[in-house]
NUBA-546527 format. One line per field, with one value per residue (C-alpha): residue number from 1; x, y, z; residue in three letters. Coordinates in nm, 2 decimals. Layout:
BEGIN
resi	NUM, ...;
xx	X, ...;
yy	Y, ...;
zz	Z, ...;
resn	ala, ...;
// end
This chain:
BEGIN
resi	1, 2, 3, 4, 5, 6, 7, 8, 9, 10, 11, 12, 13, 14, 15, 16, 17, 18, 19, 20, 21, 22, 23, 24, 25, 26, 27, 28, 29, 30, 31, 32, 33, 34, 35, 36, 37, 38, 39, 40, 41, 42, 43, 44, 45, 46, 47, 48, 49, 50, 51, 52, 53, 54, 55, 56, 57, 58, 59, 60, 61, 62, 63, 64, 65, 66, 67, 68, 69, 70, 71, 72, 73, 74, 75, 76, 77, 78, 79, 80, 81, 82, 83, 84, 85, 86, 87, 88, 89, 90, 91, 92, 93, 94, 95, 96, 97, 98, 99, 100, 101, 102, 103, 104, 105, 106, 107, 108, 109, 110, 111, 112, 113, 114, 115, 116, 117, 118, 119, 120, 121, 122, 123, 124, 125, 126, 127, 128, 129, 130, 131, 132, 133, 134, 135, 136, 137, 138, 139, 140, 141, 142, 143, 144, 145, 146, 147, 148, 149, 150, 151, 152, 153, 154, 155, 156, 157, 158, 159, 160, 161, 162, 163, 164, 165, 166, 167, 168, 169, 170, 171, 172, 173, 174, 175, 176, 177, 178, 179, 180, 181, 182, 183, 184, 185, 186, 187, 188, 189, 190, 191, 192, 193, 194, 195, 196, 197, 198, 199, 200, 201, 202, 203, 204, 205, 206, 207, 208, 209, 210, 211, 212, 213, 214, 215, 216, 217, 218, 219, 220, 221, 222, 223, 224, 225, 226, 227, 228, 229, 230, 231, 232, 233, 234, 235, 236, 237, 238, 239, 240, 241, 242, 243, 244, 245, 246, 247, 248, 249, 250, 251, 252, 253, 254, 255, 256, 257;
xx	0.00, 0.11, 0.22, -0.12, -0.38, -0.72, -1.02, -1.35, -1.34, -1.62, -1.71, -2.04, -2.16, -2.52, -2.65, -3.00, -3.13, -2.94, -2.65, -2.34, -2.06, -1.73, -1.58, -1.67, -1.52, -1.16, -0.91, -0.54, -0.22, 0.09, 0.46, 0.68, 0.88, 0.66, 0.54, 0.19, -0.01, -0.39, -0.51, -0.83, -1.09, -1.25, -1.51, -1.38, -1.29, -0.90, -0.86, -1.14, -0.95, -0.62, -0.79, -0.92, -0.56, -0.43, -0.70, -0.88, -1.21, -1.32, -1.49, -1.82, -1.76, -1.44, -1.13, -0.78, -0.51, -0.14, 0.13, -0.15, -0.35, -0.68, -0.67, -0.92, -0.74, -0.45, -0.09, 0.22, 0.40, 0.22, 0.18, -0.02, 0.09, -0.16, -0.18, -0.25, 0.09, -0.03, 0.25, 0.23, 0.29, 0.43, 0.68, 0.99, 1.08, 1.29, 1.04, 0.76, 0.97, 1.02, 0.65, 0.54, 0.86, 0.77, 0.54, 0.82, 1.06, 1.35, 1.54, 1.58, 1.91, 1.79, 1.50, 1.70, 1.96, 1.66, 1.48, 1.83, 1.87, 1.55, 1.57, 1.92, 1.76, 1.51, 1.76, 1.62, 1.89, 1.98, 1.58, 1.58, 1.53, 1.27, 0.92, 0.63, 0.53, 0.90, 0.88, 0.75, 0.49, 0.73, 0.96, 0.65, 0.57, 0.96, 0.89, 0.58, 0.80, 1.07, 0.82, 0.67, 0.99, 1.12, 0.87, 1.06, 0.74, 0.70, 0.44, 0.39, 0.05, 0.03, -0.31, -0.22, 0.06, 0.19, -0.16, -0.14, 0.24, 0.37, 0.50, 0.87, 0.84, 0.63, 0.90, 1.18, 0.94, 0.90, 1.23, 1.25, 0.99, 1.19, 1.52, 1.34, 1.21, 1.56, 1.73, 1.46, 1.30, 0.97, 0.62, 0.43, 0.07, 0.03, -0.27, -0.28, -0.51, -0.20, -0.13, 0.21, 0.31, 0.20, 0.38, 0.70, 0.67, 0.53, 0.62, 0.23, -0.03, -0.41, -0.63, -0.96, -1.31, -1.56, -1.79, -1.85, -1.46, -1.37, -1.03, -1.01, -0.67, -0.33, -0.03, 0.34, 0.54, 0.85, 1.12, 1.36, 1.32, 1.43, 1.25, 1.32, 0.97, 1.01, 1.17, 0.95, 0.89, 0.76, 0.53, 0.37, 0.30, 0.15, -0.06, -0.20, -0.28, -0.48, -0.65, -0.79, -0.88, -1.08, -1.26, -1.10, -0.97, -1.06, -0.82, -0.74, -0.71, -0.31, -0.08, 0.27, 0.28;
yy	0.00, 0.36, 0.58, 0.81, 0.58, 0.76, 0.53, 0.62, 0.95, 1.16, 1.47, 1.63, 1.94, 2.02, 2.40, 2.50, 2.14, 2.12, 1.87, 2.02, 1.79, 1.90, 1.62, 1.26, 0.95, 1.05, 0.77, 0.86, 0.71, 0.94, 0.79, 0.89, 1.20, 1.31, 1.68, 1.68, 1.99, 1.97, 2.21, 2.33, 2.65, 2.78, 2.55, 2.24, 2.08, 2.07, 2.25, 2.01, 1.72, 1.84, 1.90, 1.54, 1.40, 1.64, 1.50, 1.81, 1.66, 1.30, 1.17, 1.07, 0.79, 0.57, 0.64, 0.81, 0.63, 0.72, 0.44, 0.19, 0.37, 0.52, 0.90, 1.00, 1.29, 1.50, 1.36, 1.51, 1.36, 1.59, 1.98, 2.22, 2.59, 2.80, 3.12, 3.31, 3.27, 3.21, 3.40, 3.51, 3.89, 3.91, 3.64, 3.70, 3.50, 3.25, 3.19, 3.14, 2.87, 2.72, 2.70, 2.35, 2.23, 2.34, 2.03, 1.78, 1.65, 1.87, 2.11, 2.48, 2.45, 2.17, 2.39, 2.67, 2.47, 2.30, 2.64, 2.83, 2.49, 2.58, 2.94, 2.92, 2.71, 2.95, 3.24, 3.40, 3.35, 3.74, 3.80, 3.56, 3.84, 4.03, 4.05, 3.95, 4.33, 4.38, 4.14, 4.14, 3.91, 3.66, 3.68, 3.57, 3.27, 3.16, 3.19, 2.96, 2.72, 2.71, 2.65, 2.36, 2.21, 2.23, 1.97, 1.74, 1.61, 1.34, 1.51, 1.89, 2.01, 2.33, 2.53, 2.82, 2.91, 3.20, 3.33, 3.66, 3.73, 3.92, 3.73, 3.79, 3.67, 3.37, 3.24, 3.30, 3.07, 2.81, 2.76, 2.75, 2.45, 2.27, 2.30, 2.12, 1.85, 1.79, 1.83, 1.72, 1.45, 1.55, 1.43, 1.76, 1.80, 2.16, 2.33, 2.58, 2.74, 2.89, 2.67, 2.79, 2.72, 2.37, 2.33, 2.45, 2.27, 1.91, 1.59, 1.52, 1.76, 1.65, 1.83, 1.87, 1.93, 2.21, 2.15, 1.87, 1.79, 1.50, 1.41, 1.47, 1.38, 1.31, 1.43, 1.31, 1.60, 1.48, 1.74, 1.75, 2.03, 2.39, 2.42, 2.68, 2.86, 3.00, 2.64, 2.47, 2.16, 2.38, 2.58, 2.24, 2.11, 2.43, 2.46, 2.10, 2.20, 2.49, 2.30, 2.04, 2.31, 2.49, 2.15, 2.15, 1.79, 1.47, 1.27, 0.94, 0.93, 0.93, 1.01, 1.15, 1.45;
zz	-0.01, -0.05, 0.20, 0.17, 0.03, -0.04, -0.13, -0.26, -0.02, 0.00, 0.22, 0.28, 0.48, 0.58, 0.58, 0.67, 0.61, 0.25, 0.17, 0.01, -0.14, -0.09, -0.29, -0.38, -0.53, -0.46, -0.54, -0.48, -0.38, -0.28, -0.22, 0.05, -0.06, -0.31, -0.36, -0.47, -0.58, -0.54, -0.81, -0.91, -0.90, -0.58, -0.44, -0.59, -0.23, -0.26, 0.09, 0.24, 0.10, 0.25, 0.58, 0.56, 0.51, 0.77, 1.04, 1.08, 0.93, 0.88, 0.57, 0.52, 0.24, 0.21, 0.39, 0.41, 0.54, 0.61, 0.65, 0.69, 0.96, 0.91, 0.94, 1.24, 1.40, 1.34, 1.41, 1.57, 1.29, 1.03, 1.03, 0.82, 0.69, 0.61, 0.42, 0.74, 0.93, 1.27, 1.43, 1.81, 1.78, 2.13, 2.07, 1.90, 1.59, 1.77, 2.03, 1.76, 1.60, 1.95, 2.02, 1.92, 2.07, 2.42, 2.43, 2.36, 2.59, 2.50, 2.73, 2.68, 2.51, 2.27, 2.16, 2.08, 1.88, 1.69, 1.62, 1.49, 1.26, 1.08, 1.09, 0.92, 0.66, 0.57, 0.59, 0.89, 1.15, 1.14, 1.25, 1.55, 1.78, 1.58, 1.62, 1.37, 1.32, 1.21, 0.89, 0.56, 0.45, 0.29, 0.61, 0.83, 0.59, 0.63, 0.99, 0.97, 0.76, 1.02, 1.29, 1.10, 1.02, 1.36, 1.47, 1.21, 1.06, 0.82, 0.62, 0.55, 0.44, 0.28, 0.21, -0.06, 0.16, -0.07, -0.20, -0.06, -0.16, -0.44, -0.74, -0.67, -0.30, -0.43, -0.64, -0.39, -0.14, -0.41, -0.44, -0.04, -0.06, -0.33, -0.10, 0.18, -0.04, -0.16, 0.21, 0.43, 0.24, 0.34, 0.18, 0.08, -0.01, -0.18, -0.23, -0.49, -0.78, -0.97, -1.27, -1.31, -0.93, -0.94, -1.27, -1.12, -0.78, -0.84, -0.90, -0.96, -1.03, -0.90, -1.13, -0.97, -1.11, -1.00, -0.72, -0.62, -0.64, -0.84, -0.98, -1.31, -1.40, -1.25, -1.43, -1.38, -1.46, -1.65, -1.55, -1.29, -1.03, -1.05, -1.35, -1.62, -1.62, -2.01, -2.14, -2.38, -2.16, -1.87, -2.12, -2.26, -1.93, -1.79, -2.12, -2.07, -1.71, -1.84, -2.12, -1.84, -1.61, -1.90, -1.99, -2.33, -2.30, -2.14, -1.93, -1.80, -1.42, -1.46, -1.72, -1.79, -2.04;
resn	met, ser, tyr, ile, his, ile, glu, asn, ala, gly, lys, lys, phe, ser, asp, asn, gly, lys, asp, phe, thr, ala, phe, ser, asp, ile, asn, leu, asp, ile, glu, lys, gly, glu, leu, ile, cys, leu, leu, gly, pro, ser, gly, cys, gly, lys, ser, thr, leu, leu, asn, ala, met, ala, gly, phe, ala, thr, val, asp, glu, gly, ser, ile, lys, ile, asp, gly, lys, glu, val, ile, ala, pro, ser, pro, lys, his, val, thr, ile, phe, gln, asn, tyr, gly, leu, leu, pro, trp, arg, lys, val, ile, asn, asn, val, glu, leu, gly, leu, glu, thr, gln, lys, leu, ser, lys, ala, glu, arg, arg, glu, arg, ala, leu, lys, tyr, leu, lys, met, val, lys, leu, glu, asn, phe, lys, asn, ser, phe, pro, arg, gln, leu, ser, gly, gly, met, lys, gln, arg, val, ala, ile, ala, arg, ala, leu, ala, met, glu, pro, glu, ile, ile, phe, met, asp, glu, pro, phe, gly, ala, leu, asp, ala, ile, thr, arg, met, lys, leu, gln, asp, asp, ile, leu, asp, ile, cys, gln, asn, glu, lys, lys, thr, ile, ile, phe, val, thr, his, asp, ile, glu, glu, ala, thr, tyr, leu, ala, asp, arg, ile, val, val, met, thr, pro, asn, pro, gly, lys, ile, lys, ala, val, leu, lys, val, pro, met, ser, his, tyr, arg, asp, arg, thr, ser, gly, asp, phe, leu, leu, val, arg, asp, lys, val, phe, asp, leu, leu, ser, met, lys, met, gln, ala, asp, ile, glu, tyr, thr, ile;
// end
């Protein structure tokens, strides 16, 4: 069985006596160390699916299993990074990164050493004594990434983490995520509605249909990382994804471009 195994999964919500289907009939296998992008229009259920994988919501149909165990609640082995940085304004950067470690059996010195390690990884060690209000949006997101990495998780779930940032900052942070994949060997599930971002980051792109969300196609991206956004291969993949989202082409459940 794959590391993450999703079988016939569905999720419904009720509002004023009416049922609303977020996603249905989701079948997907994800291997350890993969970077998977969930891509689709607003309302297609991609964030709800991410939350179900992370254990913040349970599916109504089918099942989601990670490492052979059914997901019924959040796990300390998995962390989630949202668009909202979630930093505590009264704590310095270093103390924000240490936050999750305070529940672990680590000495103060061990917490500080680990926090500094990951601040260096995101190139913010010189801002360790700054407060969040003194940082740019991109720097705040780097702190959130360092805080997540300090927990040394097996899986990182990311819900449109760069959606509020300018284009240049987004590109820099995308490279940071690829560095993490290469150096830390983490499994990353990344929700986005940005076609170019998915094409740049993903090992595979899971394209979802509008509500109710279903998987239209799973595209394996045949390029190594640190991709040239102007290359013919990059533009070919990007255009194929655009065609899928525009409903211009039908697709099998999984194929390589």
